[in-house]
mmCIF file of the N, C-alpha and C atoms, coordinates in Angstrom:
data_MODEL
# 
_entry.id   MODEL 
# 
loop_
_atom_site.group_PDB 
_atom_site.id 
_atom_site.type_symbol 
_atom_site.label_atom_id 
_atom_site.label_alt_id 
_atom_site.label_comp_id 
_atom_site.label_asym_id 
_atom_site.label_entity_id 
_atom_site.label_seq_id 
_atom_site.pdbx_PDB_ins_code 
_atom_site.Cartn_x 
_atom_site.Cartn_y 
_atom_site.Cartn_z 
_atom_site.occupancy 
_atom_site.B_iso_or_equiv 
_atom_site.pdbx_formal_charge 
_atom_site.auth_seq_id 
_atom_site.auth_comp_id 
_atom_site.auth_asym_id 
_atom_site.auth_atom_id 
_atom_site.pdbx_PDB_model_num 
ATOM 1   N N  . MET A 1 1  ? 0.845  -1.182  0.000   1.00 0.00 ? 1  MET A N  1 
ATOM 2   C CA . MET A 1 1  ? 0.000  0.000   0.000   1.00 0.00 ? 1  MET A CA 1 
ATOM 3   C C  . MET A 1 1  ? 0.886  1.240   0.000   1.00 0.00 ? 1  MET A C  1 
ATOM 4   N N  . HIS A 1 2  ? 0.429  2.262   -0.659  1.00 0.00 ? 2  HIS A N  1 
ATOM 5   C CA . HIS A 1 2  ? 1.142  3.537   -0.693  1.00 0.00 ? 2  HIS A CA 1 
ATOM 6   C C  . HIS A 1 2  ? 0.312  4.529   0.113   1.00 0.00 ? 2  HIS A C  1 
ATOM 7   N N  . VAL A 1 3  ? 0.560  4.558   1.431   1.00 0.00 ? 3  VAL A N  1 
ATOM 8   C CA . VAL A 1 3  ? -0.210 5.424   2.334   1.00 0.00 ? 3  VAL A CA 1 
ATOM 9   C C  . VAL A 1 3  ? 0.729  6.151   3.277   1.00 0.00 ? 3  VAL A C  1 
ATOM 10  N N  . THR A 1 4  ? 0.230  7.230   3.828   1.00 0.00 ? 4  THR A N  1 
ATOM 11  C CA . THR A 1 4  ? 0.932  7.968   4.870   1.00 0.00 ? 4  THR A CA 1 
ATOM 12  C C  . THR A 1 4  ? -0.118 8.533   5.817   1.00 0.00 ? 4  THR A C  1 
ATOM 13  N N  . ASP A 1 5  ? 0.328  9.010   6.957   1.00 0.00 ? 5  ASP A N  1 
ATOM 14  C CA . ASP A 1 5  ? -0.622 9.614   7.889   1.00 0.00 ? 5  ASP A CA 1 
ATOM 15  C C  . ASP A 1 5  ? -0.547 11.134  7.785   1.00 0.00 ? 5  ASP A C  1 
ATOM 16  N N  . VAL A 1 6  ? -1.467 11.799  8.448   1.00 0.00 ? 6  VAL A N  1 
ATOM 17  C CA . VAL A 1 6  ? -1.586 13.253  8.364   1.00 0.00 ? 6  VAL A CA 1 
ATOM 18  C C  . VAL A 1 6  ? -0.312 13.953  8.841   1.00 0.00 ? 6  VAL A C  1 
ATOM 19  N N  . THR A 1 7  ? 0.291  13.476  9.916   1.00 0.00 ? 7  THR A N  1 
ATOM 20  C CA . THR A 1 7  ? 1.473  14.169  10.439  1.00 0.00 ? 7  THR A CA 1 
ATOM 21  C C  . THR A 1 7  ? 2.637  14.105  9.470   1.00 0.00 ? 7  THR A C  1 
ATOM 22  N N  . ASN A 1 8  ? 2.854  12.941  8.862   1.00 0.00 ? 8  ASN A N  1 
ATOM 23  C CA . ASN A 1 8  ? 3.938  12.834  7.885   1.00 0.00 ? 8  ASN A CA 1 
ATOM 24  C C  . ASN A 1 8  ? 3.602  13.596  6.604   1.00 0.00 ? 8  ASN A C  1 
ATOM 25  N N  . ALA A 1 9  ? 2.356  13.539  6.164   1.00 0.00 ? 9  ALA A N  1 
ATOM 26  C CA . ALA A 1 9  ? 1.943  14.261  4.958   1.00 0.00 ? 9  ALA A CA 1 
ATOM 27  C C  . ALA A 1 9  ? 2.103  15.773  5.153   1.00 0.00 ? 9  ALA A C  1 
ATOM 28  N N  . SER A 1 10 ? 1.833  16.257  6.352   1.00 0.00 ? 10 SER A N  1 
ATOM 29  C CA . SER A 1 10 ? 1.920  17.697  6.594   1.00 0.00 ? 10 SER A CA 1 
ATOM 30  C C  . SER A 1 10 ? 3.351  18.213  6.452   1.00 0.00 ? 10 SER A C  1 
ATOM 31  N N  . ARG A 1 11 ? 4.334  17.351  6.638   1.00 0.00 ? 11 ARG A N  1 
ATOM 32  C CA . ARG A 1 11 ? 5.741  17.756  6.502   1.00 0.00 ? 11 ARG A CA 1 
ATOM 33  C C  . ARG A 1 11 ? 6.075  18.173  5.070   1.00 0.00 ? 11 ARG A C  1 
ATOM 34  N N  . THR A 1 12 ? 5.297  17.733  4.104   1.00 0.00 ? 12 THR A N  1 
ATOM 35  C CA . THR A 1 12 ? 5.563  18.073  2.703   1.00 0.00 ? 12 THR A CA 1 
ATOM 36  C C  . THR A 1 12 ? 5.140  19.497  2.368   1.00 0.00 ? 12 THR A C  1 
ATOM 37  N N  . GLN A 1 13 ? 4.329  20.102  3.219   1.00 0.00 ? 13 GLN A N  1 
ATOM 38  C CA . GLN A 1 13 ? 3.738  21.426  2.982   1.00 0.00 ? 13 GLN A CA 1 
ATOM 39  C C  . GLN A 1 13 ? 2.747  21.408  1.810   1.00 0.00 ? 13 GLN A C  1 
ATOM 40  N N  . LEU A 1 14 ? 2.315  20.223  1.398   1.00 0.00 ? 14 LEU A N  1 
ATOM 41  C CA . LEU A 1 14 ? 1.343  20.077  0.312   1.00 0.00 ? 14 LEU A CA 1 
ATOM 42  C C  . LEU A 1 14 ? -0.026 19.660  0.832   1.00 0.00 ? 14 LEU A C  1 
ATOM 43  N N  . LEU A 1 15 ? -0.150 19.503  2.138   1.00 0.00 ? 15 LEU A N  1 
ATOM 44  C CA . LEU A 1 15 ? -1.395 19.035  2.740   1.00 0.00 ? 15 LEU A CA 1 
ATOM 45  C C  . LEU A 1 15 ? -2.271 20.226  3.121   1.00 0.00 ? 15 LEU A C  1 
ATOM 46  N N  . ASN A 1 16 ? -3.543 20.135  2.790   1.00 0.00 ? 16 ASN A N  1 
ATOM 47  C CA . ASN A 1 16 ? -4.506 21.142  3.217   1.00 0.00 ? 16 ASN A CA 1 
ATOM 48  C C  . ASN A 1 16 ? -4.935 20.765  4.635   1.00 0.00 ? 16 ASN A C  1 
ATOM 49  N N  . LEU A 1 17 ? -4.615 21.585  5.601   1.00 0.00 ? 17 LEU A N  1 
ATOM 50  C CA . LEU A 1 17 ? -4.890 21.265  7.000   1.00 0.00 ? 17 LEU A CA 1 
ATOM 51  C C  . LEU A 1 17 ? -6.377 21.330  7.357   1.00 0.00 ? 17 LEU A C  1 
ATOM 52  N N  . LEU A 1 18 ? -7.181 21.950  6.519   1.00 0.00 ? 18 LEU A N  1 
ATOM 53  C CA . LEU A 1 18 ? -8.627 21.982  6.767   1.00 0.00 ? 18 LEU A CA 1 
ATOM 54  C C  . LEU A 1 18 ? -9.300 20.697  6.292   1.00 0.00 ? 18 LEU A C  1 
ATOM 55  N N  . THR A 1 19 ? -8.849 20.169  5.160   1.00 0.00 ? 19 THR A N  1 
ATOM 56  C CA . THR A 1 19 ? -9.468 18.962  4.605   1.00 0.00 ? 19 THR A CA 1 
ATOM 57  C C  . THR A 1 19 ? -8.706 17.690  4.954   1.00 0.00 ? 19 THR A C  1 
ATOM 58  N N  . LEU A 1 20 ? -7.474 17.841  5.424   1.00 0.00 ? 20 LEU A N  1 
ATOM 59  C CA . LEU A 1 20 ? -6.572 16.715  5.715   1.00 0.00 ? 20 LEU A CA 1 
ATOM 60  C C  . LEU A 1 20 ? -6.371 15.829  4.489   1.00 0.00 ? 20 LEU A C  1 
ATOM 61  N N  . ASP A 1 21 ? -6.265 16.495  3.341   1.00 0.00 ? 21 ASP A N  1 
ATOM 62  C CA . ASP A 1 21 ? -5.983 15.827  2.075   1.00 0.00 ? 21 ASP A CA 1 
ATOM 63  C C  . ASP A 1 21 ? -5.026 16.725  1.298   1.00 0.00 ? 21 ASP A C  1 
ATOM 64  N N  . TRP A 1 22 ? -4.457 16.174  0.224   1.00 0.00 ? 22 TRP A N  1 
ATOM 65  C CA . TRP A 1 22 ? -3.535 16.962  -0.596  1.00 0.00 ? 22 TRP A CA 1 
ATOM 66  C C  . TRP A 1 22 ? -4.246 18.180  -1.152  1.00 0.00 ? 22 TRP A C  1 
ATOM 67  N N  . ASP A 1 23 ? -3.565 19.317  -1.135  1.00 0.00 ? 23 ASP A N  1 
ATOM 68  C CA . ASP A 1 23 ? -4.133 20.583  -1.598  1.00 0.00 ? 23 ASP A CA 1 
ATOM 69  C C  . ASP A 1 23 ? -4.030 20.667  -3.121  1.00 0.00 ? 23 ASP A C  1 
ATOM 70  N N  . GLU A 1 24 ? -5.176 20.689  -3.790  1.00 0.00 ? 24 GLU A N  1 
ATOM 71  C CA . GLU A 1 24 ? -5.205 20.684  -5.255  1.00 0.00 ? 24 GLU A CA 1 
ATOM 72  C C  . GLU A 1 24 ? -4.498 21.893  -5.864  1.00 0.00 ? 24 GLU A C  1 
ATOM 73  N N  . LYS A 1 25 ? -4.628 23.063  -5.241  1.00 0.00 ? 25 LYS A N  1 
ATOM 74  C CA . LYS A 1 25 ? -3.981 24.269  -5.776  1.00 0.00 ? 25 LYS A CA 1 
ATOM 75  C C  . LYS A 1 25 ? -2.459 24.161  -5.693  1.00 0.00 ? 25 LYS A C  1 
ATOM 76  N N  . LEU A 1 26 ? -1.953 23.633  -4.575  1.00 0.00 ? 26 LEU A N  1 
ATOM 77  C CA . LEU A 1 26 ? -0.509 23.481  -4.439  1.00 0.00 ? 26 LEU A CA 1 
ATOM 78  C C  . LEU A 1 26 ? 0.030  22.411  -5.386  1.00 0.00 ? 26 LEU A C  1 
ATOM 79  N N  . LEU A 1 27 ? -0.710 21.316  -5.534  1.00 0.00 ? 27 LEU A N  1 
ATOM 80  C CA . LEU A 1 27 ? -0.280 20.277  -6.469  1.00 0.00 ? 27 LEU A CA 1 
ATOM 81  C C  . LEU A 1 27 ? -0.194 20.845  -7.885  1.00 0.00 ? 27 LEU A C  1 
ATOM 82  N N  . ALA A 1 28 ? -1.174 21.650  -8.254  1.00 0.00 ? 28 ALA A N  1 
ATOM 83  C CA . ALA A 1 28 ? -1.168 22.269  -9.585  1.00 0.00 ? 28 ALA A CA 1 
ATOM 84  C C  . ALA A 1 28 ? -0.014 23.266  -9.720  1.00 0.00 ? 28 ALA A C  1 
ATOM 85  N N  . ALA A 1 29 ? 0.214  24.076  -8.694  1.00 0.00 ? 29 ALA A N  1 
ATOM 86  C CA . ALA A 1 29 ? 1.270  25.092  -8.741  1.00 0.00 ? 29 ALA A CA 1 
ATOM 87  C C  . ALA A 1 29 ? 2.656  24.466  -8.920  1.00 0.00 ? 29 ALA A C  1 
ATOM 88  N N  . PHE A 1 30 ? 2.854  23.306  -8.295  1.00 0.00 ? 30 PHE A N  1 
ATOM 89  C CA . PHE A 1 30 ? 4.152  22.631  -8.390  1.00 0.00 ? 30 PHE A CA 1 
ATOM 90  C C  . PHE A 1 30 ? 4.167  21.517  -9.432  1.00 0.00 ? 30 PHE A C  1 
ATOM 91  N N  . ASP A 1 31 ? 3.058  21.391  -10.168 1.00 0.00 ? 31 ASP A N  1 
ATOM 92  C CA . ASP A 1 31 ? 2.923  20.375  -11.214 1.00 0.00 ? 31 ASP A CA 1 
ATOM 93  C C  . ASP A 1 31 ? 3.217  18.967  -10.684 1.00 0.00 ? 31 ASP A C  1 
ATOM 94  N N  . ILE A 1 32 ? 2.570  18.646  -9.551  1.00 0.00 ? 32 ILE A N  1 
ATOM 95  C CA . ILE A 1 32 ? 2.728  17.328  -8.927  1.00 0.00 ? 32 ILE A CA 1 
ATOM 96  C C  . ILE A 1 32 ? 1.445  16.536  -9.151  1.00 0.00 ? 32 ILE A C  1 
ATOM 97  N N  . PRO A 1 33 ? 1.537  15.426  -9.872  1.00 0.00 ? 33 PRO A N  1 
ATOM 98  C CA . PRO A 1 33 ? 0.334  14.613  -10.073 1.00 0.00 ? 33 PRO A CA 1 
ATOM 99  C C  . PRO A 1 33 ? -0.098 13.946  -8.766  1.00 0.00 ? 33 PRO A C  1 
ATOM 100 N N  . ARG A 1 34 ? -1.357 14.026  -8.439  1.00 0.00 ? 34 ARG A N  1 
ATOM 101 C CA . ARG A 1 34 ? -1.886 13.418  -7.221  1.00 0.00 ? 34 ARG A CA 1 
ATOM 102 C C  . ARG A 1 34 ? -1.563 11.919  -7.178  1.00 0.00 ? 34 ARG A C  1 
ATOM 103 N N  . ALA A 1 35 ? -1.530 11.291  -8.333  1.00 0.00 ? 35 ALA A N  1 
ATOM 104 C CA . ALA A 1 35 ? -1.314 9.844   -8.404  1.00 0.00 ? 35 ALA A CA 1 
ATOM 105 C C  . ALA A 1 35 ? 0.040  9.395   -7.855  1.00 0.00 ? 35 ALA A C  1 
ATOM 106 N N  . VAL A 1 36 ? 1.020  10.295  -7.787  1.00 0.00 ? 36 VAL A N  1 
ATOM 107 C CA . VAL A 1 36 ? 2.338  9.894   -7.275  1.00 0.00 ? 36 VAL A CA 1 
ATOM 108 C C  . VAL A 1 36 ? 2.414  9.990   -5.748  1.00 0.00 ? 36 VAL A C  1 
ATOM 109 N N  . LEU A 1 37 ? 1.432  10.634  -5.151  1.00 0.00 ? 37 LEU A N  1 
ATOM 110 C CA . LEU A 1 37 ? 1.430  10.818  -3.699  1.00 0.00 ? 37 LEU A CA 1 
ATOM 111 C C  . LEU A 1 37 ? 0.668  9.686   -3.014  1.00 0.00 ? 37 LEU A C  1 
ATOM 112 N N  . PRO A 1 38 ? 1.073  9.355   -1.785  1.00 0.00 ? 38 PRO A N  1 
ATOM 113 C CA . PRO A 1 38 ? 0.339  8.312   -1.052  1.00 0.00 ? 38 PRO A CA 1 
ATOM 114 C C  . PRO A 1 38 ? -1.025 8.806   -0.613  1.00 0.00 ? 38 PRO A C  1 
ATOM 115 N N  . LYS A 1 39 ? -1.913 7.877   -0.356  1.00 0.00 ? 39 LYS A N  1 
ATOM 116 C CA . LYS A 1 39 ? -3.214 8.230   0.214   1.00 0.00 ? 39 LYS A CA 1 
ATOM 117 C C  . LYS A 1 39 ? -2.988 8.659   1.659   1.00 0.00 ? 39 LYS A C  1 
ATOM 118 N N  . VAL A 1 40 ? -3.667 9.700   2.099   1.00 0.00 ? 40 VAL A N  1 
ATOM 119 C CA . VAL A 1 40 ? -3.552 10.185  3.474   1.00 0.00 ? 40 VAL A CA 1 
ATOM 120 C C  . VAL A 1 40 ? -4.586 9.447   4.307   1.00 0.00 ? 40 VAL A C  1 
ATOM 121 N N  . ARG A 1 41 ? -4.111 8.776   5.350   1.00 0.00 ? 41 ARG A N  1 
ATOM 122 C CA . ARG A 1 41 ? -4.987 7.978   6.210   1.00 0.00 ? 41 ARG A CA 1 
ATOM 123 C C  . ARG A 1 41 ? -4.702 8.307   7.673   1.00 0.00 ? 41 ARG A C  1 
ATOM 124 N N  . SER A 1 42 ? -5.498 7.753   8.549   1.00 0.00 ? 42 SER A N  1 
ATOM 125 C CA . SER A 1 42 ? -5.287 7.868   9.990   1.00 0.00 ? 42 SER A CA 1 
ATOM 126 C C  . SER A 1 42 ? -3.984 7.169   10.359  1.00 0.00 ? 42 SER A C  1 
ATOM 127 N N  . SER A 1 43 ? -3.382 7.547   11.449  1.00 0.00 ? 43 SER A N  1 
ATOM 128 C CA . SER A 1 43 ? -2.142 6.879   11.867  1.00 0.00 ? 43 SER A CA 1 
ATOM 129 C C  . SER A 1 43 ? -2.404 5.571   12.595  1.00 0.00 ? 43 SER A C  1 
ATOM 130 N N  . SER A 1 44 ? -3.663 5.265   12.857  1.00 0.00 ? 44 SER A N  1 
ATOM 131 C CA . SER A 1 44 ? -3.997 4.026   13.559  1.00 0.00 ? 44 SER A CA 1 
ATOM 132 C C  . SER A 1 44 ? -5.262 3.417   12.974  1.00 0.00 ? 44 SER A C  1 
ATOM 133 N N  . GLU A 1 45 ? -5.080 2.456   12.091  1.00 0.00 ? 45 GLU A N  1 
ATOM 134 C CA . GLU A 1 45 ? -6.180 1.704   11.502  1.00 0.00 ? 45 GLU A CA 1 
ATOM 135 C C  . GLU A 1 45 ? -5.589 0.455   10.860  1.00 0.00 ? 45 GLU A C  1 
ATOM 136 N N  . VAL A 1 46 ? -6.405 -0.419  10.379  1.00 0.00 ? 46 VAL A N  1 
ATOM 137 C CA . VAL A 1 46 ? -5.911 -1.612  9.698   1.00 0.00 ? 46 VAL A CA 1 
ATOM 138 C C  . VAL A 1 46 ? -5.673 -1.247  8.239   1.00 0.00 ? 46 VAL A C  1 
ATOM 139 N N  . TYR A 1 47 ? -4.409 -1.359  7.801   1.00 0.00 ? 47 TYR A N  1 
ATOM 140 C CA . TYR A 1 47 ? -4.038 -1.024  6.429   1.00 0.00 ? 47 TYR A CA 1 
ATOM 141 C C  . TYR A 1 47 ? -3.989 -2.248  5.534   1.00 0.00 ? 47 TYR A C  1 
ATOM 142 N N  . GLY A 1 48 ? -3.712 -3.379  6.101   1.00 0.00 ? 48 GLY A N  1 
ATOM 143 C CA . GLY A 1 48 ? -3.577 -4.611  5.342   1.00 0.00 ? 48 GLY A CA 1 
ATOM 144 C C  . GLY A 1 48 ? -2.918 -5.662  6.213   1.00 0.00 ? 48 GLY A C  1 
ATOM 145 N N  . GLU A 1 49 ? -2.361 -6.680  5.573   1.00 0.00 ? 49 GLU A N  1 
ATOM 146 C CA . GLU A 1 49 ? -1.689 -7.760  6.306   1.00 0.00 ? 49 GLU A CA 1 
ATOM 147 C C  . GLU A 1 49 ? -0.290 -7.968  5.755   1.00 0.00 ? 49 GLU A C  1 
ATOM 148 N N  . SER A 1 50 ? 0.607  -8.401  6.624   1.00 0.00 ? 50 SER A N  1 
ATOM 149 C CA . SER A 1 50 ? 1.971  -8.702  6.220   1.00 0.00 ? 50 SER A CA 1 
ATOM 150 C C  . SER A 1 50 ? 1.987  -9.881  5.263   1.00 0.00 ? 50 SER A C  1 
ATOM 151 N N  . LYS A 1 51 ? 2.875  -9.805  4.293   1.00 0.00 ? 51 LYS A N  1 
ATOM 152 C CA . LYS A 1 51 ? 3.054  -10.908 3.355   1.00 0.00 ? 51 LYS A CA 1 
ATOM 153 C C  . LYS A 1 51 ? 4.414  -11.577 3.562   1.00 0.00 ? 51 LYS A C  1 
ATOM 154 N N  . LEU A 1 52 ? 5.164  -11.118 4.560   1.00 0.00 ? 52 LEU A N  1 
ATOM 155 C CA . LEU A 1 52 ? 6.446  -11.745 4.885   1.00 0.00 ? 52 LEU A CA 1 
ATOM 156 C C  . LEU A 1 52 ? 6.184  -13.137 5.435   1.00 0.00 ? 52 LEU A C  1 
ATOM 157 N N  . SER A 1 53 ? 6.999  -14.091 5.043   1.00 0.00 ? 53 SER A N  1 
ATOM 158 C CA . SER A 1 53 ? 6.733  -15.482 5.445   1.00 0.00 ? 53 SER A CA 1 
ATOM 159 C C  . SER A 1 53 ? 6.691  -15.667 6.960   1.00 0.00 ? 53 SER A C  1 
ATOM 160 N N  . ALA A 1 54 ? 7.560  -14.985 7.676   1.00 0.00 ? 54 ALA A N  1 
ATOM 161 C CA . ALA A 1 54 ? 7.608  -15.145 9.131   1.00 0.00 ? 54 ALA A CA 1 
ATOM 162 C C  . ALA A 1 54 ? 6.431  -14.472 9.832   1.00 0.00 ? 54 ALA A C  1 
ATOM 163 N N  . ALA A 1 55 ? 5.765  -13.560 9.149   1.00 0.00 ? 55 ALA A N  1 
ATOM 164 C CA . ALA A 1 55 ? 4.667  -12.821 9.774   1.00 0.00 ? 55 ALA A CA 1 
ATOM 165 C C  . ALA A 1 55 ? 3.445  -12.768 8.867   1.00 0.00 ? 55 ALA A C  1 
ATOM 166 N N  . ALA A 1 56 ? 3.291  -13.736 8.002   1.00 0.00 ? 56 ALA A N  1 
ATOM 167 C CA . ALA A 1 56 ? 2.178  -13.734 7.045   1.00 0.00 ? 56 ALA A CA 1 
ATOM 168 C C  . ALA A 1 56 ? 0.839  -13.651 7.765   1.00 0.00 ? 56 ALA A C  1 
ATOM 169 N N  . GLY A 1 57 ? 0.001  -12.757 7.305   1.00 0.00 ? 57 GLY A N  1 
ATOM 170 C CA . GLY A 1 57 ? -1.326 -12.602 7.877   1.00 0.00 ? 57 GLY A CA 1 
ATOM 171 C C  . GLY A 1 57 ? -1.417 -11.684 9.076   1.00 0.00 ? 57 GLY A C  1 
ATOM 172 N N  . VAL A 1 58 ? -0.277 -11.237 9.593   1.00 0.00 ? 58 VAL A N  1 
ATOM 173 C CA . VAL A 1 58 ? -0.296 -10.322 10.747  1.00 0.00 ? 58 VAL A CA 1 
ATOM 174 C C  . VAL A 1 58 ? -0.788 -8.956  10.269  1.00 0.00 ? 58 VAL A C  1 
ATOM 175 N N  . PRO A 1 59 ? -1.817 -8.401  10.914  1.00 0.00 ? 59 PRO A N  1 
ATOM 176 C CA . PRO A 1 59 ? -2.340 -7.105  10.462  1.00 0.00 ? 59 PRO A CA 1 
ATOM 177 C C  . PRO A 1 59 ? -1.334 -5.974  10.681  1.00 0.00 ? 59 PRO A C  1 
ATOM 178 N N  . ILE A 1 60 ? -1.291 -5.078  9.724   1.00 0.00 ? 60 ILE A N  1 
ATOM 179 C CA . ILE A 1 60 ? -0.482 -3.862  9.841   1.00 0.00 ? 60 ILE A CA 1 
ATOM 180 C C  . ILE A 1 60 ? -1.457 -2.773  10.258  1.00 0.00 ? 60 ILE A C  1 
ATOM 181 N N  . THR A 1 61 ? -1.262 -2.242  11.477  1.00 0.00 ? 61 THR A N  1 
ATOM 182 C CA . THR A 1 61 ? -2.284 -1.378  12.073  1.00 0.00 ? 61 THR A CA 1 
ATOM 183 C C  . THR A 1 61 ? -1.797 -0.019  12.524  1.00 0.00 ? 61 THR A C  1 
ATOM 184 N N  . GLY A 1 62 ? -0.650 0.418   12.054  1.00 0.00 ? 62 GLY A N  1 
ATOM 185 C CA . GLY A 1 62 ? -0.191 1.733   12.470  1.00 0.00 ? 62 GLY A CA 1 
ATOM 186 C C  . GLY A 1 62 ? 0.905  2.257   11.575  1.00 0.00 ? 62 GLY A C  1 
ATOM 187 N N  . ILE A 1 63 ? 1.045  3.573   11.555  1.00 0.00 ? 63 ILE A N  1 
ATOM 188 C CA . ILE A 1 63 ? 2.107  4.246   10.813  1.00 0.00 ? 63 ILE A CA 1 
ATOM 189 C C  . ILE A 1 63 ? 2.923  5.043   11.828  1.00 0.00 ? 63 ILE A C  1 
ATOM 190 N N  . LEU A 1 64 ? 4.224  4.878   11.781  1.00 0.00 ? 64 LEU A N  1 
ATOM 191 C CA . LEU A 1 64 ? 5.109  5.652   12.636  1.00 0.00 ? 64 LEU A CA 1 
ATOM 192 C C  . LEU A 1 64 ? 6.069  6.449   11.765  1.00 0.00 ? 64 LEU A C  1 
ATOM 193 N N  . GLY A 1 65 ? 6.369  7.647   12.190  1.00 0.00 ? 65 GLY A N  1 
ATOM 194 C CA . GLY A 1 65 ? 7.340  8.462   11.478  1.00 0.00 ? 65 GLY A CA 1 
ATOM 195 C C  . GLY A 1 65 ? 8.049  9.388   12.433  1.00 0.00 ? 65 GLY A C  1 
ATOM 196 N N  . ASP A 1 66 ? 9.116  9.965   11.957  1.00 0.00 ? 66 ASP A N  1 
ATOM 197 C CA . ASP A 1 66 ? 9.878  10.955  12.710  1.00 0.00 ? 66 ASP A CA 1 
ATOM 198 C C  . ASP A 1 66 ? 10.316 10.437  14.085  1.00 0.00 ? 66 ASP A C  1 
ATOM 199 N N  . GLN A 1 67 ? 10.096 11.223  15.107  1.00 0.00 ? 67 GLN A N  1 
ATOM 200 C CA . GLN A 1 67 ? 10.577 10.892  16.443  1.00 0.00 ? 67 GLN A CA 1 
ATOM 201 C C  . GLN A 1 67 ? 9.923  9.647   17.016  1.00 0.00 ? 67 GLN A C  1 
ATOM 202 N N  . GLN A 1 68 ? 8.643  9.421   16.713  1.00 0.00 ? 68 GLN A N  1 
ATOM 203 C CA . GLN A 1 68 ? 7.951  8.265   17.266  1.00 0.00 ? 68 GLN A CA 1 
ATOM 204 C C  . GLN A 1 68 ? 8.609  6.971   16.796  1.00 0.00 ? 68 GLN A C  1 
ATOM 205 N N  . ALA A 1 69 ? 8.944  6.892   15.535  1.00 0.00 ? 69 ALA A N  1 
ATOM 206 C CA . ALA A 1 69 ? 9.583  5.685   15.004  1.00 0.00 ? 69 ALA A CA 1 
ATOM 207 C C  . ALA A 1 69 ? 10.979 5.515   15.598  1.00 0.00 ? 69 ALA A C  1 
ATOM 208 N N  . ALA A 1 70 ? 11.707 6.597   15.717  1.00 0.00 ? 70 ALA A N  1 
ATOM 209 C CA . ALA A 1 70 ? 13.052 6.521   16.278  1.00 0.00 ? 70 ALA A CA 1 
ATOM 210 C C  . ALA A 1 70 ? 13.010 6.043   17.729  1.00 0.00 ? 70 ALA A C  1 
ATOM 211 N N  . LEU A 1 71 ? 12.052 6.524   18.503  1.00 0.00 ? 71 LEU A N  1 
ATOM 212 C CA . LEU A 1 71 ? 11.912 6.110   19.893  1.00 0.00 ? 71 LEU A CA 1 
ATOM 213 C C  . LEU A 1 71 ? 11.581 4.628   19.985  1.00 0.00 ? 71 LEU A C  1 
ATOM 214 N N  . LEU A 1 72 ? 10.670 4.162   19.149  1.00 0.00 ? 72 LEU A N  1 
ATOM 215 C CA . LEU A 1 72 ? 10.295 2.748   19.173  1.00 0.00 ? 72 LEU A CA 1 
ATOM 216 C C  . LEU A 1 72 ? 11.499 1.863   18.851  1.00 0.00 ? 72 LEU A C  1 
ATOM 217 N N  . VAL A 1 73 ? 12.243 2.193   17.818  1.00 0.00 ? 73 VAL A N  1 
ATOM 218 C CA . VAL A 1 73 ? 13.412 1.388   17.439  1.00 0.00 ? 73 VAL A CA 1 
ATOM 219 C C  . VAL A 1 73 ? 14.441 1.394   18.556  1.00 0.00 ? 73 VAL A C  1 
ATOM 220 N N  . LYS A 1 74 ? 14.651 2.541   19.163  1.00 0.00 ? 74 LYS A N  1 
ATOM 221 C CA . LYS A 1 74 ? 15.624 2.628   20.260  1.00 0.00 ? 74 LYS A CA 1 
ATOM 222 C C  . LYS A 1 74 ? 15.208 1.720   21.420  1.00 0.00 ? 74 LYS A C  1 
ATOM 223 N N  . ARG A 1 75 ? 13.928 1.742   21.769  1.00 0.00 ? 75 ARG A N  1 
ATOM 224 C CA . ARG A 1 75 ? 13.432 0.900   22.881  1.00 0.00 ? 75 ARG A CA 1 
ATOM 225 C C  . ARG A 1 75 ? 13.533 -0.577  22.545  1.00 0.00 ? 75 ARG A C  1 
ATOM 226 N N  . VAL A 1 76 ? 13.195 -0.944  21.317  1.00 0.00 ? 76 VAL A N  1 
ATOM 227 C CA . VAL A 1 76 ? 13.255 -2.358  20.914  1.00 0.00 ? 76 VAL A CA 1 
ATOM 228 C C  . VAL A 1 76 ? 14.705 -2.852  21.009  1.00 0.00 ? 76 VAL A C  1 
ATOM 229 N N  . PHE A 1 77 ? 15.646 -2.083  20.496  1.00 0.00 ? 77 PHE A N  1 
ATOM 230 C CA . PHE A 1 77 ? 17.050 -2.507  20.547  1.00 0.00 ? 77 PHE A CA 1 
ATOM 231 C C  . PHE A 1 77 ? 17.584 -2.517  21.978  1.00 0.00 ? 77 PHE A C  1 
ATOM 232 N N  . ALA A 1 78 ? 17.129 -1.583  22.804  1.00 0.00 ? 78 ALA A N  1 
ATOM 233 C CA . ALA A 1 78 ? 17.578 -1.552  24.199  1.00 0.00 ? 78 ALA A CA 1 
ATOM 234 C C  . ALA A 1 78 ? 17.100 -2.793  24.937  1.00 0.00 ? 78 ALA A C  1 
ATOM 235 N N  . GLN A 1 79 ? 15.893 -3.249  24.650  1.00 0.00 ? 79 GLN A N  1 
ATOM 236 C CA . GLN A 1 79 ? 15.353 -4.433  25.315  1.00 0.00 ? 79 GLN A CA 1 
ATOM 237 C C  . GLN A 1 79 ? 16.014 -5.718  24.805  1.00 0.00 ? 79 GLN A C  1 
ATOM 238 N N  . ALA A 1 80 ? 16.518 -5.688  23.579  1.00 0.00 ? 80 ALA A N  1 
ATOM 239 C CA . ALA A 1 80 ? 17.128 -6.879  22.990  1.00 0.00 ? 80 ALA A CA 1 
ATOM 240 C C  . ALA A 1 80 ? 18.518 -7.157  23.558  1.00 0.00 ? 80 ALA A C  1 
ATOM 241 N N  . LYS A 1 81 ? 19.131 -6.175  24.181  1.00 0.00 ? 81 LYS A N  1 
ATOM 242 C CA . LYS A 1 81 ? 20.491 -6.353  24.711  1.00 0.00 ? 81 LYS A CA 1 
ATOM 243 C C  . LYS A 1 81 ? 20.506 -7.155  25.979  1.00 0.00 ? 81 LYS A C  1 
# 
């Protein structure tokens, strides 16, 4: 799936904060086709299922970016030691 959440989409400065979708005027001004951008979704919902053999069928239910993702990775590695 090609999706992102509102917080990550807003970093592009192409997101309309009133509609929480890509801003058509800005896309036109910068000649960016909407089709190349990910769909903007909630940061917590069911997006699909893993197709990796070790985790096949496991639901993918969240998007992490920026500091939140870095914190999670740091905690996971700290616990693994």
